[in-house]
N, C-alpha and C positions, 0 to 999 in steps of 0.2 A: 590114413595118416595118423601118426602118433603125436599127441600134444602133451607137453609136460610144463607145468608152471613152477618156477622156483622163487624162493623168497629168502632174503638175508637182511636182517635188521642189525646194523652195527650197534655194538654195546649191549645187545640183547641175545642174539643168537651166537652160538659157538661155531656153527657151520651152516651153510645153506640148507633149506628144507624144501621138500617137494610139497607144494600146496594143492596141486591138482594134477591128475594124470589120466589119460584115456586114449583109446584108439578108435578109429572110424568116426562115427557121428560125434562121439564125445570129444575126440581129438579135434575135430573141426569146430566144435563149440568152444573149446578152450582157446583155440586160435582166434575165433571171432570175438570173444570177450576181450582178449588181449588187444586186438586191433581197435576195438571201440574205445578202449581206455588208454590208448597211446603207449602200450607196453611194447618194447622192442621184441621182435620175433627173430630168433636165431635158428637157422636150419642146420641141424646136425643129426641126421638119421641114426647113426650108430650110437651116439650118446643118448639120444631120445629113447632108443630101444632099451638100453641099459637102465636108464633112470625110470622108465615106465614099469620096470619089474620090481621096483622098490616100494615100500609102503608109503602112503600119503601121510603127511604131517610128521615125518621123521627126518632127522638130519641125514645128509648124504654120507656114505662111508668115506674114510680117509683116502682110499685108493682112487676116488673120483675128484678129490679136491683140485688137482691141477687142471683137469679138463673144465670143471665148472668155474674155477677162478678165471680162466681165460675168457669165458663168456661174460662173467661179471665185469671184468676189466674192460671189455669191449663196450658193454652197456654203459658203464660209468663214463667212458670216453665220449660216447654218443650224447649223453646228458650234459656233459661239460661243454661240448661243442655247440649244443643247442642253446645254452645259456650265455653264450658270448655275445 
């Protein structure tokens, strides 16, 4: 399994950043940490494979903005629905 953690801080970041990435045991650990901390997990194997090939702590490239924006939009909607 591939695990990739993304972060975007409004007003601070220009684009989302990869903050953790790994495959196999490390991917499982990333997923486990996310679950324990209530971080939503989105399963997208193709996007995960692409993102896992990028350097950690770097902003994602422009060609991935739309795909990653769709994920963040979904996560923001989840958070909004939880706080109703």
